[in-house]
mmCIF file as Biopython writes it, N, C-alpha, C and O atoms, coordinates in Angstrom:
data_model
#
loop_
_atom_site.group_PDB
_atom_site.id
_atom_site.type_symbol
_atom_site.label_atom_id
_atom_site.label_alt_id
_atom_site.label_comp_id
_atom_site.label_asym_id
_atom_site.label_entity_id
_atom_site.label_seq_id
_atom_site.pdbx_PDB_ins_code
_atom_site.Cartn_x
_atom_site.Cartn_y
_atom_site.Cartn_z
_atom_site.occupancy
_atom_site.B_iso_or_equiv
_atom_site.auth_seq_id
_atom_site.auth_asym_id
_atom_site.pdbx_PDB_model_num
ATOM 1  N N  . MET A ? 1  ? 95.895  86.981 116.078 1.0 0.0 1  A 1 
ATOM 2  C CA . MET A ? 1  ? 96.570  87.574 117.539 1.0 0.0 1  A 1 
ATOM 3  C C  . MET A ? 1  ? 98.169  86.952 117.221 1.0 0.0 1  A 1 
ATOM 4  O O  . MET A ? 1  ? 99.002  87.855 117.144 1.0 0.0 1  A 1 
ATOM 5  N N  . PHE A ? 2  ? 98.451  86.233 117.121 1.0 0.0 2  A 1 
ATOM 6  C CA . PHE A ? 2  ? 99.796  85.454 116.928 1.0 0.0 2  A 1 
ATOM 7  C C  . PHE A ? 2  ? 99.934  86.214 115.575 1.0 0.0 2  A 1 
ATOM 8  O O  . PHE A ? 2  ? 100.202 87.407 115.432 1.0 0.0 2  A 1 
ATOM 9  N N  . LYS A ? 3  ? 99.756  85.512 114.851 1.0 0.0 3  A 1 
ATOM 10 C CA . LYS A ? 3  ? 99.592  86.133 113.223 1.0 0.0 3  A 1 
ATOM 11 C C  . LYS A ? 3  ? 99.978  87.767 113.363 1.0 0.0 3  A 1 
ATOM 12 O O  . LYS A ? 3  ? 101.110 88.038 112.963 1.0 0.0 3  A 1 
ATOM 13 N N  . GLY A ? 4  ? 99.239  88.802 113.841 1.0 0.0 4  A 1 
ATOM 14 C CA . GLY A ? 4  ? 99.809  89.626 114.227 1.0 0.0 4  A 1 
ATOM 15 C C  . GLY A ? 4  ? 100.998 90.454 114.520 1.0 0.0 4  A 1 
ATOM 16 O O  . GLY A ? 4  ? 101.585 91.418 114.028 1.0 0.0 4  A 1 
ATOM 17 N N  . TYR A ? 5  ? 101.104 89.614 115.597 1.0 0.0 5  A 1 
ATOM 18 C CA . TYR A ? 5  ? 102.112 89.297 116.673 1.0 0.0 5  A 1 
ATOM 19 C C  . TYR A ? 5  ? 103.510 89.001 115.802 1.0 0.0 5  A 1 
ATOM 20 O O  . TYR A ? 5  ? 104.329 89.894 116.018 1.0 0.0 5  A 1 
ATOM 21 N N  . THR A ? 6  ? 103.910 88.161 115.039 1.0 0.0 6  A 1 
ATOM 22 C CA . THR A ? 6  ? 103.980 87.559 114.709 1.0 0.0 6  A 1 
ATOM 23 C C  . THR A ? 6  ? 104.559 88.742 113.592 1.0 0.0 6  A 1 
ATOM 24 O O  . THR A ? 6  ? 105.617 89.371 113.557 1.0 0.0 6  A 1 
ATOM 25 N N  . GLN A ? 7  ? 103.666 88.736 112.934 1.0 0.0 7  A 1 
ATOM 26 C CA . GLN A ? 7  ? 104.718 89.519 111.158 1.0 0.0 7  A 1 
ATOM 27 C C  . GLN A ? 7  ? 105.031 90.888 111.623 1.0 0.0 7  A 1 
ATOM 28 O O  . GLN A ? 7  ? 105.560 91.660 110.823 1.0 0.0 7  A 1 
ATOM 29 N N  . ARG A ? 8  ? 104.710 91.348 113.059 1.0 0.0 8  A 1 
ATOM 30 C CA . ARG A ? 8  ? 104.851 92.758 113.646 1.0 0.0 8  A 1 
ATOM 31 C C  . ARG A ? 8  ? 106.788 91.907 113.672 1.0 0.0 8  A 1 
ATOM 32 O O  . ARG A ? 8  ? 107.521 92.011 112.689 1.0 0.0 8  A 1 
ATOM 33 N N  . ALA A ? 9  ? 107.067 91.431 114.500 1.0 0.0 9  A 1 
ATOM 34 C CA . ALA A ? 9  ? 108.394 90.720 115.100 1.0 0.0 9  A 1 
ATOM 35 C C  . ALA A ? 9  ? 109.119 90.714 113.749 1.0 0.0 9  A 1 
ATOM 36 O O  . ALA A ? 9  ? 110.153 91.329 113.493 1.0 0.0 9  A 1 
ATOM 37 N N  . GLU A ? 10 ? 108.119 89.589 112.572 1.0 0.0 10 A 1 
ATOM 38 C CA . GLU A ? 10 ? 109.638 90.001 111.779 1.0 0.0 10 A 1 
ATOM 39 C C  . GLU A ? 10 ? 109.640 90.589 111.036 1.0 0.0 10 A 1 
ATOM 40 O O  . GLU A ? 10 ? 110.227 90.147 110.048 1.0 0.0 10 A 1 
ATOM 41 N N  . LYS A ? 11 ? 109.012 91.999 110.911 1.0 0.0 11 A 1 
ATOM 42 C CA . LYS A ? 11 ? 108.968 92.796 110.401 1.0 0.0 11 A 1 
ATOM 43 C C  . LYS A ? 11 ? 110.373 94.110 111.198 1.0 0.0 11 A 1 
ATOM 44 O O  . LYS A ? 11 ? 111.100 94.999 110.755 1.0 0.0 11 A 1 
ATOM 45 N N  . SER A ? 12 ? 110.121 93.552 112.379 1.0 0.0 12 A 1 
ATOM 46 C CA . SER A ? 12 ? 111.599 94.192 113.201 1.0 0.0 12 A 1 
ATOM 47 C C  . SER A ? 12 ? 112.551 93.223 112.919 1.0 0.0 12 A 1 
ATOM 48 O O  . SER A ? 12 ? 113.337 93.497 112.013 1.0 0.0 12 A 1 
ATOM 49 N N  . ARG A ? 13 ? 112.626 92.531 113.283 1.0 0.0 13 A 1 
ATOM 50 C CA . ARG A ? 13 ? 114.016 91.630 113.317 1.0 0.0 13 A 1 
ATOM 51 C C  . ARG A ? 13 ? 113.891 92.020 112.443 1.0 0.0 13 A 1 
ATOM 52 O O  . ARG A ? 13 ? 113.004 92.809 112.767 1.0 0.0 13 A 1 
ATOM 53 N N  . MET A ? 14 ? 114.109 92.286 110.851 1.0 0.0 14 A 1 
ATOM 54 C CA . MET A ? 14 ? 114.481 92.511 109.325 1.0 0.0 14 A 1 
ATOM 55 C C  . MET A ? 14 ? 115.114 93.840 109.295 1.0 0.0 14 A 1 
ATOM 56 O O  . MET A ? 14 ? 116.095 94.204 108.646 1.0 0.0 14 A 1 
ATOM 57 N N  . GLU A ? 15 ? 114.284 94.576 110.214 1.0 0.0 15 A 1 
ATOM 58 C CA . GLU A ? 15 ? 114.500 95.456 110.141 1.0 0.0 15 A 1 
ATOM 59 C C  . GLU A ? 15 ? 116.079 96.093 111.439 1.0 0.0 15 A 1 
ATOM 60 O O  . GLU A ? 15 ? 116.746 97.128 111.413 1.0 0.0 15 A 1 
ATOM 61 N N  . MET A ? 16 ? 116.107 95.238 112.112 1.0 0.0 16 A 1 
ATOM 62 C CA . MET A ? 16 ? 117.145 95.178 112.922 1.0 0.0 16 A 1 
ATOM 63 C C  . MET A ? 16 ? 118.215 94.464 112.236 1.0 0.0 16 A 1 
ATOM 64 O O  . MET A ? 16 ? 119.237 95.117 112.448 1.0 0.0 16 A 1 
ATOM 65 N N  . GLN A ? 17 ? 118.524 93.308 111.420 1.0 0.0 17 A 1 
ATOM 66 C CA . GLN A ? 17 ? 118.899 92.748 110.421 1.0 0.0 17 A 1 
ATOM 67 C C  . GLN A ? 17 ? 119.675 93.326 109.533 1.0 0.0 17 A 1 
ATOM 68 O O  . GLN A ? 17 ? 120.717 92.822 109.114 1.0 0.0 17 A 1 
ATOM 69 N N  . GLU A ? 18 ? 118.921 95.139 108.962 1.0 0.0 18 A 1 
ATOM 70 C CA . GLU A ? 18 ? 119.250 95.632 108.093 1.0 0.0 18 A 1 
ATOM 71 C C  . GLU A ? 18 ? 120.305 96.347 107.832 1.0 0.0 18 A 1 
ATOM 72 O O  . GLU A ? 18 ? 121.031 96.605 106.872 1.0 0.0 18 A 1 
ATOM 73 N N  . VAL A ? 19 ? 120.160 96.705 109.387 1.0 0.0 19 A 1 
ATOM 74 C CA . VAL A ? 19 ? 121.144 98.218 110.111 1.0 0.0 19 A 1 
ATOM 75 C C  . VAL A ? 19 ? 122.194 96.978 109.824 1.0 0.0 19 A 1 
ATOM 76 O O  . VAL A ? 19 ? 123.392 97.114 110.072 1.0 0.0 19 A 1 
#
């Protein structure tokens, strides 16, 4: 549960930082 959420949050954060 946490792993899936963490992976999703990390991807979203990386995308936000990339912009």
